[in-house]
Residue frames relative to the residue before (quaternion, step in Angstrom):
aa qw qx qy qz dx dy dz
M 1.0000 0.0000 0.0000 0.0000 0.00 0.00 0.00
E 0.1879 -0.7708 0.6053 0.0640 3.45 -0.98 1.02
I 0.0151 -0.8133 0.5815 0.0159 3.69 -0.94 0.67
R 0.0472 -0.7767 0.6271 -0.0334 3.56 -1.02 0.89
G 0.3116 0.7519 -0.5265 0.2458 3.57 -0.97 0.98
K 0.5062 -0.6295 0.5171 0.2828 3.55 -1.35 0.03
I 0.4071 -0.7139 0.5147 0.2442 3.50 -0.88 1.13
I 0.1338 -0.8269 0.5438 0.0514 3.60 -0.87 1.10
A 0.7954 0.1066 -0.0516 0.5944 3.50 1.48 -0.13
V 0.0382 -0.7632 0.6446 0.0244 3.57 -0.99 0.84
L 0.2451 -0.7814 0.5634 0.1091 3.51 -0.78 1.23
P 0.7146 -0.4628 0.3482 0.3923 3.58 -1.32 0.44
V 0.5111 -0.5929 0.5057 0.3627 3.55 -1.15 0.28
K 0.1784 -0.7719 0.5982 0.1206 3.52 -1.09 0.70
D 0.0460 -0.8064 0.5889 0.0287 3.67 -0.86 0.54
G 0.1493 0.7609 -0.6270 0.0751 3.50 -1.32 0.35
I 0.4670 -0.6131 0.5521 0.3181 3.44 -1.53 -0.35
G 0.4822 -0.6750 0.4693 0.3027 3.55 -1.01 1.03
K 0.5038 -0.6741 0.4477 0.3023 3.48 -0.98 0.83
T 0.7502 0.3784 -0.2256 0.4930 3.57 0.90 -0.77
T 0.7357 0.4296 -0.2292 0.4707 3.55 0.94 -0.80
G 0.2990 -0.7656 0.5060 0.2614 3.55 0.89 -0.94
N 0.4767 0.6639 -0.4141 0.4005 3.47 1.45 0.25
E 0.4777 -0.6439 0.5084 0.3142 3.51 -1.11 0.60
W 0.0674 -0.8134 0.5770 0.0305 3.60 -1.16 0.62
K 0.1035 -0.7865 0.6009 0.0978 3.60 -1.06 0.41
S 0.0557 0.8080 -0.5860 -0.0231 3.64 -1.00 0.58
R 0.1032 -0.7556 0.6430 0.0700 3.64 -1.08 0.58
E 0.1744 -0.7622 0.6163 0.0937 3.61 -0.90 1.05
F 0.0347 -0.7705 0.6364 0.0085 3.51 -1.28 0.59
V 0.3359 -0.7388 0.5524 0.1902 3.51 -1.24 0.72
L 0.1328 -0.7626 0.6327 0.0213 3.50 -1.03 1.10
E 0.2227 -0.7383 0.6243 0.1250 3.44 -1.12 0.94
T 0.3749 -0.7734 0.4683 0.2050 3.53 -0.47 1.29
E 0.4023 -0.6784 0.5664 0.2390 3.50 -1.34 0.56
E 0.3300 0.7011 -0.5614 0.2905 3.46 0.03 1.39
S 0.6940 -0.4462 0.3232 0.4635 3.57 -1.23 0.13
K 0.7066 0.2060 -0.1311 0.6642 3.59 1.22 -0.79
P 0.2475 -0.7623 0.5714 0.1764 3.72 -0.12 1.12
Q 0.0768 -0.7576 0.6450 0.0643 3.51 -1.31 0.53
S 0.4054 -0.6951 0.5446 0.2364 3.53 -1.22 0.68
V 0.1302 -0.7984 0.5878 -0.0121 3.55 -0.74 1.08
C 0.1929 -0.7552 0.6099 0.1433 3.70 -0.78 0.77
L 0.0502 -0.8045 0.5910 -0.0301 3.60 -0.68 1.15
Q 0.1987 -0.8006 0.5530 0.1172 3.59 -1.17 0.50
L 0.2630 -0.6984 0.6535 0.1267 3.41 -1.25 0.78
M 0.1105 -0.7777 0.6156 0.0636 3.61 -1.05 0.77
N 0.9005 0.0131 -0.0320 0.4334 3.33 -1.56 0.82
A 0.8784 -0.0042 -0.0311 0.4769 3.68 -0.83 -0.90
N 0.5003 0.6985 -0.3374 0.3846 3.48 1.41 -0.57
I 0.6380 0.5661 -0.3152 0.4162 3.51 1.18 -0.96
E 0.7134 0.3473 -0.2802 0.5403 3.61 1.01 -0.46
R 0.5864 0.5584 -0.3977 0.4314 3.65 0.95 -0.32
Y 0.7884 0.1786 -0.0854 0.5825 3.55 0.98 -0.81
A 0.0894 -0.8184 0.5676 0.0101 3.54 0.08 1.35
V 0.1264 -0.8363 0.5335 -0.0022 3.49 -0.11 1.53
E 0.0886 -0.7959 0.5988 -0.0104 3.65 -0.92 0.98
V 0.5646 -0.5768 0.4648 0.3641 3.63 -1.11 0.44
G 0.7630 0.3385 -0.2843 0.4716 3.41 -0.86 1.01
M 0.5442 0.6151 -0.4060 0.4009 3.66 1.23 -0.33
T 0.3296 -0.6850 0.6103 0.2228 3.44 -1.24 0.64
V 0.1414 -0.8060 0.5747 0.0108 3.54 -0.86 1.17
H 0.0413 0.7680 -0.6382 -0.0325 3.56 -1.10 0.64
G 0.1853 -0.8017 0.5666 -0.0441 3.46 -0.59 1.42
G 0.1713 -0.8290 0.5206 0.1113 3.61 -0.60 0.98
D 0.7865 0.2440 -0.1314 0.5519 3.57 1.23 -0.31
V 0.1597 0.7819 -0.5762 0.1767 3.60 0.74 1.15
K 0.1010 -0.7780 0.6115 0.1032 3.39 -0.81 0.99
P 0.3858 -0.7372 0.5109 0.2159 3.59 -0.77 1.13
Y 0.0766 -0.7410 0.6630 0.0735 3.58 -1.23 0.67
V 0.2235 -0.7850 0.5702 0.0933 3.38 -0.77 1.25
Y 0.2461 -0.7740 0.5547 0.1810 3.59 -0.80 0.86
G 0.5752 0.6099 -0.3862 0.3848 3.63 -0.99 0.51
């Protein structure tokens, strides 16, 4: 799945300790508005080292070539 759009919101970093592993984790979510004839807002998440690797900011245009969707529920 490929996705392209503009970042319209960046949420604060969350952190914690895994219940089963005891390892520390960090996550940052951001909202992307797609560049389609009918734009959609999509919430994406960066985990751990990827937070620093991909410094997302509001207004940035993003193009992801290998986005793996995760369905909750």
